[in-house]
Every structure is written in C-alpha cells, then in structure tokens.
N, CA, C and O of each residue as an XYZ file, in Angstrom:
440
protein
N      16.335    -43.440     52.184
C      17.188    -42.271     52.116
C      17.361    -41.734     53.538
O      16.386    -41.601     54.278
N      18.566    -41.436     53.904
C      18.835    -40.842     55.214
C      18.330    -39.403     55.235
O      18.305    -38.725     54.207
N      17.930    -38.948     56.418
C      17.404    -37.592     56.561
C      18.429    -36.569     56.088
O      18.058    -35.600     55.425
N      19.688    -36.754     56.406
C      20.712    -35.792     55.976
C      20.781    -35.695     54.444
O      21.045    -34.621     53.905
N      20.547    -36.802     53.749
C      20.547    -36.799     52.285
C      19.306    -36.095     51.740
O      19.375    -35.400     50.726
N      18.185    -36.277     52.409
C      16.947    -35.610     52.022
C      17.102    -34.094     52.119
O      16.661    -33.359     51.236
N      17.731    -33.637     53.195
C      17.955    -32.197     53.393
C      18.784    -31.632     52.251
O      18.486    -30.559     51.726
N      19.812    -32.351     51.875
C      20.671    -31.914     50.771
C      19.930    -31.961     49.440
O      20.016    -31.027     48.643
N      19.209    -33.039     49.205
C      18.471    -33.232     47.951
C      17.445    -32.119     47.720
O      17.262    -31.658     46.593
N      16.781    -31.695     48.798
C      15.712    -30.699     48.669
C      16.168    -29.276     48.986
O      15.378    -28.338     48.879
N      17.421    -29.106     49.371
C      17.987    -27.795     49.721
C      17.094    -27.079     50.741
O      16.543    -26.013     50.466
N      16.967    -27.682     51.904
C      16.060    -27.185     52.933
C      16.747    -26.202     53.880
O      17.948    -26.296     54.135
N      15.962    -25.264     54.392
C      16.399    -24.328     55.420
C      16.209    -24.998     56.782
O      15.174    -25.616     57.032
N      17.191    -24.879     57.647
C      17.106    -25.505     58.964
C      16.558    -24.536     59.998
O      17.014    -23.397     60.099
N      15.572    -24.996     60.770
C      15.031    -24.211     61.883
C      15.330    -24.884     63.219
O      15.735    -24.223     64.175
N      15.134    -26.170     63.282
C      15.395    -26.949     64.497
C      15.890    -28.313     64.040
O      15.173    -29.043     63.354
N      17.112    -28.654     64.420
C      17.683    -29.911     63.954
C      18.138    -30.746     65.140
O      18.956    -30.309     65.950
N      17.595    -31.956     65.230
C      18.062    -32.939     66.198
C      19.140    -33.744     65.480
O      18.831    -34.597     64.648
N      20.396    -33.475     65.799
C      21.530    -34.101     65.105
C      21.437    -35.624     65.090
O      21.857    -36.262     64.124
N      20.887    -36.210     66.157
C      20.760    -37.667     66.231
C      19.802    -38.213     65.171
O      19.931    -39.362     64.747
N      18.849    -37.394     64.748
C      17.877    -37.855     63.752
C      18.385    -37.776     62.320
O      17.753    -38.325     61.418
N      19.497    -37.115     62.091
C      19.985    -36.947     60.721
C      20.354    -38.272     60.052
O      20.418    -38.351     58.825
N      20.595    -39.302     60.846
C      20.892    -40.617     60.282
C      19.657    -41.512     60.206
O      19.760    -42.689     59.860
N      18.495    -40.956     60.527
C      17.236    -41.692     60.416
C      16.966    -42.028     58.961
O      17.166    -41.196     58.076
N      16.515    -43.243     58.718
C      16.118    -43.654     57.375
C      14.692    -43.166     57.139
O      13.757    -43.639     57.786
N      14.525    -42.224     56.216
C      13.208    -41.697     55.885
C      12.560    -42.664     54.907
O      13.099    -42.930     53.833
N      11.404    -43.186     55.285
C      10.762    -44.239     54.495
C       9.560    -43.751     53.684
O       9.183    -44.364     52.685
N       8.965    -42.644     54.125
C       7.750    -42.145     53.467
C       7.707    -40.630     53.513
O       8.414    -39.991     54.293
N       6.874    -40.079     52.671
C       6.572    -38.649     52.710
C       5.066    -38.514     52.874
O       4.297    -39.324     52.356
N       4.653    -37.481     53.602
C       3.228    -37.237     53.801
C       2.975    -35.746     53.660
O       3.687    -34.931     54.246
N       1.960    -35.393     52.883
C       1.557    -34.001     52.709
C       0.221    -33.818     53.409
O      -0.742    -34.524     53.110
N       0.160    -32.883     54.330
C      -1.104    -32.654     55.018
C      -1.078    -31.399     55.846
O      -0.058    -31.032     56.428
N      -2.235    -30.740     55.890
C      -2.356    -29.491     56.633
C      -3.460    -29.542     57.684
O      -3.698    -28.560     58.387
N      -4.125    -30.669     57.789
C      -5.154    -30.858     58.802
C      -4.555    -31.771     59.869
O      -4.302    -32.948     59.615
N      -4.331    -31.226     61.059
C      -3.591    -31.966     62.083
C      -4.208    -33.319     62.414
O      -3.478    -34.294     62.593
N      -5.517    -33.403     62.497
C      -6.147    -34.683     62.823
C      -5.899    -35.713     61.721
O      -5.737    -36.899     62.006
N      -5.868    -35.270     60.485
C      -5.582    -36.171     59.376
C      -4.136    -36.668     59.445
O      -3.870    -37.853     59.246
N      -3.228    -35.776     59.721
C      -1.819    -36.154     59.825
C      -1.636    -37.141     60.977
O      -0.952    -38.153     60.824
N      -2.239    -36.852     62.118
C      -2.117    -37.761     63.265
C      -2.649    -39.155     62.941
O      -2.136    -40.152     63.449
N      -3.655    -39.221     62.116
C      -4.262    -40.507     61.767
C      -3.500    -41.275     60.699
O      -3.574    -42.503     60.651
N      -2.765    -40.567     59.836
C      -2.232    -41.246     58.653
C      -0.720    -41.208     58.447
O      -0.191    -42.069     57.744
N      -0.017    -40.264     59.019
C       1.429    -40.208     58.797
C       2.097    -41.375     59.529
O       1.712    -41.725     60.644
N       3.085    -41.959     58.892
C       3.786    -43.081     59.524
C       5.101    -42.608     60.151
O       5.655    -41.569     59.791
N       5.564    -43.403     61.085
C       6.824    -43.138     61.761
C       7.947    -43.005     60.735
O       7.936    -43.663     59.694
N       8.909    -42.149     61.043
C      10.084    -41.905     60.193
C       9.739    -41.345     58.814
O      10.465    -41.568     57.845
N       8.628    -40.618     58.736
C       8.247    -39.931     57.493
C       8.742    -38.491     57.519
O       9.029    -37.936     58.579
N       8.835    -37.903     56.345
C       8.968    -36.466     56.220
C       7.546    -35.939     56.026
O       6.799    -36.454     55.193
N       7.179    -34.928     56.784
C       5.833    -34.346     56.732
C       5.931    -32.963     56.104
O       6.562    -32.067     56.665
N       5.308    -32.787     54.940
C       5.252    -31.502     54.255
C       3.948    -30.802     54.625
O       2.871    -31.387     54.517
N       4.051    -29.542     55.064
C       2.868    -28.806     55.494
C       3.068    -27.301     55.343
O       4.198    -26.813     55.349
N       1.968    -26.572     55.209
C       2.021    -25.114     55.225
C       1.926    -24.586     56.656
O       2.166    -23.404     56.902
N       1.581    -25.455     57.585
C       1.431    -25.044     58.980
C       2.789    -24.721     59.581
O       3.764    -25.437     59.356
N       2.844    -23.637     60.347
C       4.114    -23.223     60.940
C       3.945    -22.866     62.412
O       4.789    -22.173     62.980
N       2.872    -23.328     63.032
C       2.590    -22.964     64.424
C       2.985    -24.073     65.396
O       3.387    -25.162     64.988
N       2.865    -23.781     66.652
C       3.314    -24.646     67.738
C       2.755    -26.063     67.695
O       3.445    -26.996     68.104
N       1.546    -26.252     67.220
C       0.928    -27.578     67.239
C       1.626    -28.604     66.341
O       1.459    -29.807     66.540
N       2.405    -28.146     65.357
C       3.120    -29.106     64.518
C       4.160    -29.874     65.327
O       4.470    -31.026     65.021
N       4.696    -29.232     66.358
C       5.693    -29.888     67.208
C       5.058    -31.060     67.947
O       5.636    -32.145     68.009
N       3.885    -30.846     68.500
C       3.192    -31.905     69.238
C       2.858    -33.083     68.330
O       3.048    -34.238     68.712
N       2.366    -32.798     67.142
C       2.009    -33.869     66.203
C       3.260    -34.623     65.763
O       3.253    -35.853     65.701
N       4.322    -33.904     65.459
C       5.571    -34.545     65.031
C       6.124    -35.457     66.123
O       6.601    -36.557     65.844
N       6.057    -34.995     67.346
C       6.551    -35.809     68.457
C       5.639    -37.008     68.696
O       6.121    -38.123     68.900
N       4.362    -36.794     68.674
C       3.393    -37.868     68.902
C       3.556    -38.997     67.898
O       3.496    -40.168     68.271
N       3.762    -38.664     66.631
C       3.849    -39.663     65.561
C       5.285    -40.091     65.260
O       5.507    -40.930     64.387
N       6.259    -39.528     65.970
C       7.670    -39.895     65.818
C       8.123    -39.827     64.358
O       8.695    -40.774     63.819
N       7.848    -38.680     63.739
C       8.246    -38.504     62.346
C       9.701    -38.062     62.265
O      10.254    -37.552     63.240
N      10.313    -38.254     61.120
C      11.715    -37.885     60.931
C      11.885    -36.363     60.958
O      12.801    -35.847     61.598
N      10.997    -35.651     60.261
C      11.080    -34.194     60.251
C       9.811    -33.583     59.679
O       9.027    -34.237     58.992
N       9.642    -32.303     59.989
C       8.590    -31.480     59.404
C       9.265    -30.551     58.399
O      10.313    -29.973     58.685
N       8.665    -30.412     57.231
C       9.140    -29.422     56.262
C       7.999    -28.446     56.018
O       6.960    -28.811     55.468
N       8.203    -27.208     56.431
C       7.219    -26.151     56.240
C       7.437    -25.584     54.837
O       8.529    -25.119     54.511
N       6.406    -25.625     54.025
C       6.521    -25.292     52.607
C       6.003    -23.889     52.290
O       5.518    -23.174     53.167
N       6.116    -23.520     51.030
C       5.607    -22.245     50.490
C       6.240    -21.012     51.131
O       5.651    -19.931     51.120
N       7.436    -21.175     51.686
C       8.134    -20.036     52.280
C       7.620    -19.604     53.635
O       8.087    -18.602     54.176
N       6.668    -20.334     54.200
C       6.182    -20.010     55.551
C       7.297    -20.311     56.550
O       8.115    -21.203     56.326
N       7.323    -19.564     57.649
C       8.368    -19.747     58.647
C       7.764    -19.879     60.037
O       6.782    -19.209     60.356
N       8.347    -20.740     60.865
C       7.851    -20.879     62.236
C       8.269    -19.678     63.074
O       9.289    -19.042     62.806
N       7.466    -19.376     64.096
C       7.841    -18.292     65.000
C       8.844    -18.802     66.034
O       9.103    -20.003     66.107
N       9.396    -17.913     66.814
C      10.424    -18.250     67.802
C       9.907    -19.274     68.815
O      10.645    -20.187     69.187
N       8.678    -19.147     69.260
C       8.104    -20.077     70.234
C       8.067    -21.507     69.668
O       8.370    -22.467     70.378
N       7.702    -21.636     68.412
C       7.643    -22.949     67.767
C       9.042    -23.545     67.638
O       9.240    -24.728     67.912
N       9.996    -22.745     67.228
C      11.380    -23.217     67.097
C      11.925    -23.647     68.460
O      12.539    -24.708     68.575
N      11.704    -22.837     69.480
C      12.194    -23.164     70.823
C      11.580    -24.461     71.338
O      12.279    -25.293     71.917
N      10.285    -24.636     71.132
C       9.606    -25.856     71.584
C      10.122    -27.071     70.808
O      10.316    -28.141     71.385
N      10.338    -26.907     69.520
C      10.868    -28.000     68.703
C      12.251    -28.420     69.202
O      12.538    -29.613     69.307
N      13.080    -27.473     69.499
C      14.419    -27.799     70.022
C      14.323    -28.505     71.368
O      15.027    -29.482     71.623
N      13.452    -28.002     72.214
C      13.243    -28.602     73.536
C      12.755    -30.052     73.419
O      13.164    -30.907     74.205
N      11.892    -30.329     72.451
C      11.290    -31.653     72.271
C      12.054    -32.530     71.267
O      11.612    -33.634     70.948
N      13.196    -32.041     70.770
C      14.016    -32.773     69.782
C      13.223    -33.101     68.520
O      13.308    -34.208     67.988
N      12.456    -32.129     68.054
C      11.694    -32.261     66.810
C      12.429    -31.464     65.736
O      12.752    -30.291     65.928
N      12.684    -32.107     64.624
C      13.432    -31.486     63.531
C      12.474    -30.793     62.569
O      11.530    -31.400     62.063
N      12.735    -29.513     62.329
C      11.900    -28.705     61.432
C      12.791    -28.025     60.398
O      13.806    -27.411     60.725
N      12.377    -28.156     59.147
C      13.036    -27.494     58.031
C      12.012    -26.640     57.303
O      10.820    -26.691     57.604
N      12.481    -25.861     56.351
C      11.591    -25.055     55.539
C      12.017    -25.074     54.078
O      13.152    -25.409     53.740
N      11.063    -24.701     53.221
C      11.337    -24.610     51.790
C      10.422    -23.564     51.166
O       9.286    -23.383     51.604
N      10.911    -22.890     50.161
C      10.084    -21.951     49.408
C       9.175    -22.686     48.420
O       8.185    -22.130     47.945
N       9.520    -23.940     48.116
C       8.730    -24.728     47.167
C       7.477    -25.276     47.848
O       7.362    -25.264     49.073
N       6.536    -25.759     47.021
C       5.313    -26.331     47.594
C       5.470    -27.846     47.777
O       6.445    -28.444     47.321
N       4.502    -28.440     48.447
C       4.555    -29.870     48.769
C       4.677    -30.733     47.515
O       5.457    -31.685     47.493
N       3.923    -30.410     46.484
C       3.955    -31.210     45.257
C       5.339    -31.184     44.621
O       5.854    -32.226     44.214
N       5.939    -30.013     44.531
C       7.270    -29.898     43.939
C       8.292    -30.736     44.711
O       9.126    -31.420     44.117
N       8.214    -30.673     46.027
C       9.170    -31.415     46.852
C       8.948    -32.923     46.740
O       9.904    -33.694     46.657
N       7.695    -33.333     46.738
C       7.408    -34.772     46.594
C       7.874    -35.299     45.245
O       8.376    -36.420     45.160
N       7.718    -34.512     44.198
C       8.184    -34.958     42.886
C       9.693    -35.143     42.872
O      10.198    -36.042     42.200
N      10.415    -34.312     43.599
C      11.866    -34.472     43.668
C      12.253    -35.761     44.393
O      13.321    -36.320     44.145
N      11.384    -36.227     45.285
C      11.657    -37.450     46.049
C      11.127    -38.711     45.384
O      11.403    -39.824     45.831
N      10.371    -38.530     44.320
C       9.731    -39.677     43.662
C      10.740    -40.779     43.342
O      11.751    -40.550     42.677
N      10.436    -41.976     43.833
C      11.276    -43.137     43.586
C      12.527    -43.220     44.433
O      13.325    -44.141     44.260
N      12.720    -42.276     45.348
C      13.937    -42.256     46.167
C      13.719    -42.738     47.592
O      14.684    -42.992     48.313
N      12.468    -42.866     48.006
C      12.183    -43.328     49.376
C      11.764    -44.782     49.350
O      11.481    -45.361     50.399
C-alpha cells in the first residue's frame, strides 16, 4: 500500500509531510513506545504507531528510514518536534485512535 493510500485509509492528521515519501510502498506496521525496541525491530518503509510525541521520534524515524510515524491516542507533537521533522524530511501524522484500532484497519492490506 502506498503511504498516500494509508493516510486516506486511516484518516490521519498531517503534522510533517515529506511529499516525496507519499509514493513509498509501506510494507509493515510496527507498534512501539520504547525507543530502543523500535530501533531494534522496526523495518525500513514501515508505518510506526506510537504514543510518543517528542523530539526523539524524529531521530529514530530517520535512523531506521521508516515511511512515517503515526502518533496515536490524540497526542500531538510540539512545534520543536514538527520543525525538526520537516528539517529532516521525516513524515509525522496523528490519530485519535489507538495503535490496535489502526492496525486492525490495515490488517491484510500491507
């Protein structure tokens, strides 16, 4: 599924969008809130669902070359996080739903 289709499918709020990444083929989803765990296990071109909304998510997303971060449960990134994400071409979205709800919507589509 292309990232642009995932955004539409999940009705995500946009915080930082790298337009070039919207045609990325999203191959996996990963749910995690412990940064060291995410760094160890998330695969490239994944969507990462997390409750974390702070600056460190940008570094992890860039390091692991993920398709996008989706901040769940209605949490929102601060201005510093959004600015850094834009600077580093890291795509961040948000959702009021939780990780489980979003993953169930993607079941069988990736």
